[in-house]
KEKE-867607 format. One line per 2 residues: number of its first residue (from 1); their letters; for each residue x, y, z of N, C-alpha, C. Coordinates in Angstrom, 2 decimals, padded with zeros to 5 digits. Each point is the difference from the previous one (the first is absolute). Layout:
# residues N
NUM) a) X,Y,Z,X,Y,Z,X,Y,Z ~ ...
//
This chain:
# residues 110
1) xx) 036.59,017.91,093.71,000.74,-001.00,000.27,-000.95,-001.28,000.33 ~ 000.33,-001.37,-000.29,-000.76,-000.80,000.47,000.79,-001.20,000.75
3) xx) -000.34,-000.43,000.95,001.03,-000.73,000.99,-000.77,-001.46,000.05 ~ 000.60,-000.83,-000.22,-000.20,-001.48,000.22,-000.47,-000.40,001.32
5) xx) -001.35,-000.48,000.38,-000.33,-000.40,001.02,000.14,-001.52,-000.02 ~ 000.79,-000.18,001.26,000.26,-001.55,000.28,-001.31,-000.64,000.60
7) xx) -000.90,-001.14,-000.69,-000.96,-000.32,000.41,000.14,-001.11,001.08 ~ 001.15,-000.32,000.39,000.08,-000.73,001.30,000.31,-001.60,-000.48
9) xx) -000.55,-000.72,000.85,-000.03,-001.60,-000.41,-000.24,-000.18,-001.38 ~ -001.14,000.59,-000.59,-000.52,-000.46,-001.24,000.98,000.35,-001.38
11) xx) 000.63,001.10,000.45,001.23,000.37,-000.94,001.34,-000.48,-000.10 ~ 000.34,-001.50,000.91,001.17,-000.41,000.10,000.54,-000.71,-001.35
13) xx) -000.86,-000.31,-001.00,000.34,-000.44,-001.21,000.95,000.85,-000.66 ~ 000.07,001.18,000.16,000.83,001.16,-000.64,001.20,-000.59,000.38
15) xx) 000.49,-000.61,001.06,001.52,-000.41,000.20,000.39,-000.96,-000.76 ~ -000.83,-000.91,-000.73,000.34,-001.09,-000.84,-000.38,000.34,-001.53
17) xx) -000.31,001.02,-000.19,-000.51,000.67,-001.46,001.49,-000.18,-000.94 ~ -000.08,-000.59,-001.46,000.90,000.14,-000.47,000.68,001.33,-000.54
19) xx) -000.81,000.98,000.06,000.36,001.37,-000.48,000.48,000.90,001.38 ~ -000.01,-000.63,001.11,000.56,000.86,001.14,001.69,-000.17,000.22
21) xx) 000.35,000.79,-000.76,001.38,000.15,000.00,000.72,000.77,001.10 ~ -000.75,000.83,000.70,000.36,000.83,000.95,000.39,001.49,-000.70
23) xx) 000.22,000.09,-001.13,000.49,001.50,-000.67,-001.12,000.57,-000.85 ~ -001.13,-000.99,-000.26,-001.12,000.55,-000.75,000.44,000.03,-001.35
25) xx) 001.04,-000.65,-000.53,000.40,000.13,-001.23,-000.94,-000.20,-001.30 ~ -001.03,-000.96,000.36,-000.76,-000.50,-001.22,-001.44,000.73,-000.06
27) xx) 000.12,001.05,000.94,-001.50,000.79,000.17,-000.17,000.68,-001.43 ~ 000.92,000.73,-000.79,-000.38,000.56,-001.22,-000.32,-001.21,-000.97
29) xx) 000.28,-001.08,000.19,-000.44,-001.26,-000.96,-001.54,-000.24,000.35 ~ -000.26,000.14,001.33,-001.53,-000.51,000.29,-001.10,001.01,-000.16
31) xx) 000.48,001.34,-000.03,-001.00,001.24,-000.16,000.38,000.69,-001.48 ~ 000.58,-000.92,-001.12,000.14,000.69,-001.13,-001.32,000.12,-000.87
33) xx) -000.06,000.81,-000.86,-001.05,000.08,-000.96,000.44,-000.61,-001.55 ~ 001.19,-000.57,000.02,000.50,-000.91,-001.26,-000.78,-001.20,000.19
35) xx) -000.33,-000.36,-001.02,-000.59,-001.43,-000.34,001.07,-001.17,000.13 ~ 001.42,000.20,-000.40,000.74,-000.75,-000.08,000.41,-000.20,001.67
37) xx) 000.00,001.26,000.83,000.55,-000.22,001.36,-000.95,-000.64,000.67 ~ -001.44,000.13,-000.19,-001.09,-000.63,000.43,000.20,-001.75,000.28
39) xx) 000.28,-000.17,-001.60,000.27,-001.33,000.09,000.89,-000.59,000.70 ~ 001.13,000.73,000.00,000.97,-000.60,000.76,-000.02,000.02,001.54
41) xx) -001.04,001.01,000.53,-000.27,-000.11,001.42,-000.95,-001.31,000.19 ~ -000.85,-000.21,-000.93,-000.63,-000.85,000.25,000.35,-001.38,000.21
43) xx) 001.17,-000.17,-001.03,000.75,-001.08,-000.26,000.70,-000.31,001.28 ~ 000.77,001.05,000.44,000.78,000.08,001.39,-001.08,-000.69,001.23
45) xx) -001.09,000.45,000.12,-000.78,-000.14,000.92,-000.46,-001.43,000.00 ~ -000.12,-000.69,-001.29,-000.46,-001.52,000.05,000.90,-000.94,000.63
47) xx) 001.09,000.34,000.07,000.79,-001.21,000.81,000.14,000.65,001.68 ~ -000.79,000.61,000.41,000.12,000.47,001.25,-001.04,-000.94,000.86
49) xx) 000.49,-000.30,001.21,-000.72,-000.98,000.96,-001.19,000.69,000.74 ~ -000.06,001.36,000.06,-000.75,000.66,000.67,-001.05,000.80,-000.83
51) xx) -000.07,-000.48,-001.33,-000.88,000.97,-000.80,-001.73,000.24,000.21 ~ -000.48,-000.98,000.64,-001.23,-000.28,000.29,-000.28,001.33,001.05
53) xx) 001.05,-000.20,001.13,-000.32,000.99,001.13,000.16,001.49,-000.72 ~ 001.16,-000.08,-000.75,000.22,001.52,-000.60,-001.62,000.58,-000.73
55) xx) -000.24,-000.96,-000.65,-001.12,000.54,-000.91,-001.33,000.24,000.88 ~ -000.12,-000.86,001.08,-001.18,000.06,000.74,-000.03,001.24,000.89
57) xx) 001.37,000.18,000.60,000.28,001.51,000.62,-000.26,001.19,-000.69 ~ 000.68,000.07,-001.26,-000.16,001.07,-000.92,-001.60,000.23,-000.46
59) xx) -000.60,-000.98,-000.24,-001.56,000.18,-000.06,-000.86,000.49,001.15 ~ 000.51,-000.49,001.45,-000.81,000.35,001.04,000.46,001.28,000.44
61) xx) 000.96,000.66,-000.48,000.52,001.45,000.56,-000.14,000.78,-001.22 ~ -000.67,-000.47,-001.16,-000.47,000.85,-001.22,001.17,000.58,-000.51
63) xx) 001.24,-000.53,-000.23,000.89,000.39,-000.49,-000.42,000.74,-001.40 ~ 000.35,001.13,-000.41,-000.48,000.71,-001.14,000.63,-000.50,-001.24
65) xx) 001.34,-000.50,-000.17,000.53,-000.34,-001.15,001.35,-000.76,000.48 ~ 000.53,-000.88,-001.30,001.13,-000.33,000.34,-000.12,-001.79,-000.17
67) xx) 001.21,-000.89,-000.20,-000.18,-001.26,-000.03,000.02,-000.70,001.29 ~ -000.95,-000.64,000.56,-000.08,-000.55,000.96,000.04,-001.54,-000.05
69) xx) 000.45,-000.87,000.66,-000.37,-001.67,-000.07,-000.27,-000.09,-001.63 ~ 000.88,000.48,-000.87,000.05,-000.71,-001.33,-001.27,000.64,-000.67
71) xx) -000.66,001.25,000.29,-001.08,000.37,-000.34,-000.20,001.48,-000.02 ~ -000.54,000.66,-001.35,000.26,001.26,000.15,-001.19,000.66,000.47
73) xx) 000.26,000.81,000.91,-001.40,000.96,000.48,000.12,001.28,-000.46 ~ -001.12,000.66,-000.50,-000.21,001.25,-000.56,-001.44,000.64,000.84
75) xx) 000.33,000.89,000.41,-000.91,000.44,001.05,-000.73,-000.76,000.81 ~ 000.88,-000.63,000.64,-000.45,-001.12,000.88,-000.66,-001.04,-000.23
77) xx) 000.04,-000.57,-001.25,-000.69,-001.11,-000.79,001.05,-000.75,-000.62 ~ -000.11,-001.54,-000.20,000.93,-000.63,-000.68,-000.70,-000.06,-001.35
79) xx) 000.98,000.34,-001.00,-000.06,-000.04,-001.47,000.78,-001.11,-000.70 ~ -000.58,-000.44,-000.99,000.79,-001.13,-000.72,001.14,000.48,-000.70
81) xx) 000.03,001.05,-000.75,000.95,000.57,-000.80,-000.06,001.38,-000.11 ~ 000.86,000.60,-000.14,-000.10,001.62,-000.42,000.34,000.06,-001.25
83) xx) -000.67,000.94,-000.74,000.37,000.68,-001.38,000.81,001.11,-000.06 ~ 000.72,000.31,-001.06,000.85,001.09,-000.17,-001.02,001.52,-000.34
85) xx) 000.51,001.16,000.38,-000.95,000.93,000.16,-000.68,000.42,-001.45 ~ -001.03,000.44,-000.09,-000.37,000.71,-001.27,-000.96,-000.89,-000.66
87) xx) -000.49,000.07,-000.86,-000.94,-000.74,-000.84,000.49,-001.57,-000.50 ~ -000.78,-001.04,000.58,000.60,-001.16,-000.43,-000.03,000.03,-001.63
89) xx) 000.92,-000.90,-000.40,000.04,-000.45,-001.49,-001.24,-000.75,-000.57 ~ -000.31,000.10,-001.06,-001.07,-000.96,-000.70,000.46,-001.47,-000.06
91) xx) 001.40,-000.10,-000.41,000.58,-001.27,-000.05,001.30,-000.02,001.08 ~ 000.00,-000.94,000.89,001.07,-000.02,000.92,001.31,-000.39,-000.68
93) xx) 001.02,000.56,000.43,001.24,-000.26,-000.67,000.77,-000.92,000.70 ~ 000.73,-001.09,-000.44,000.80,-001.03,000.87,000.54,000.53,000.97
95) xx) 000.97,001.33,000.02,000.64,000.20,000.85,-000.67,000.89,001.25 ~ -001.20,000.13,-000.14,-001.20,000.51,001.03,-000.38,-001.24,001.05
97) xx) 000.28,-001.39,-000.69,-000.46,-000.81,000.82,001.11,-000.78,001.01 ~ -000.43,000.07,001.39,000.73,-000.37,000.87,000.36,-001.50,000.15
99) xx) 001.06,-000.49,000.16,000.02,-001.55,000.26,-000.97,-000.25,001.06 ~ -000.35,-001.44,000.11,-000.95,-000.35,001.04,001.08,-000.40,001.20
101) xx) 001.14,-000.57,-000.38,000.83,-000.28,001.13,001.40,000.40,-000.14 ~ 000.76,000.48,001.12,001.39,000.32,000.14,000.79,-000.60,000.85
103) xx) 001.13,-000.54,-000.54,000.69,-000.60,000.79,001.23,000.70,000.14 ~ 000.60,000.50,000.98,001.33,000.79,000.13,000.41,000.06,001.16
105) xx) 001.52,-000.03,000.38,000.47,-000.15,001.24,-000.06,001.37,000.61 ~ 000.20,000.11,001.37,-000.05,001.23,000.65,000.88,001.12,-000.27
107) xx) 001.23,-000.29,-000.52,000.92,000.68,-000.59,-000.44,000.80,-001.05 ~ -000.72,-000.43,-000.93,-000.43,000.67,-001.11,-000.97,000.80,000.38
109) xx) -000.67,000.03,000.84,-001.30,000.85,000.47,000.56,001.39,000.58 ~ 001.06,-000.61,000.93,000.37,001.25,000.84,001.06,000.88,-000.61
//
């Protein structure tokens, strides 16, 4: 079992995070392996006021995976996008390309 360590003064941004609903109801979205969930989590983070602090904190503590500050972390490193499992196709199908921007209200995400 892992415990979240409160970092003190430098972690106060968490109270103002858009995803901090008190019930951790969005956790499956931010740690999903599905490409559409990853895109939705990134879109949700883009509207957050503490996005930069969230990403900086995740990188500083070597967060192993998940969406933090509108960026995807895998093995503690920020990656641009994630592919589906298996061998990549020779020709990219249109349904495999994620949109560059997502505009959606909070009610559609949760």
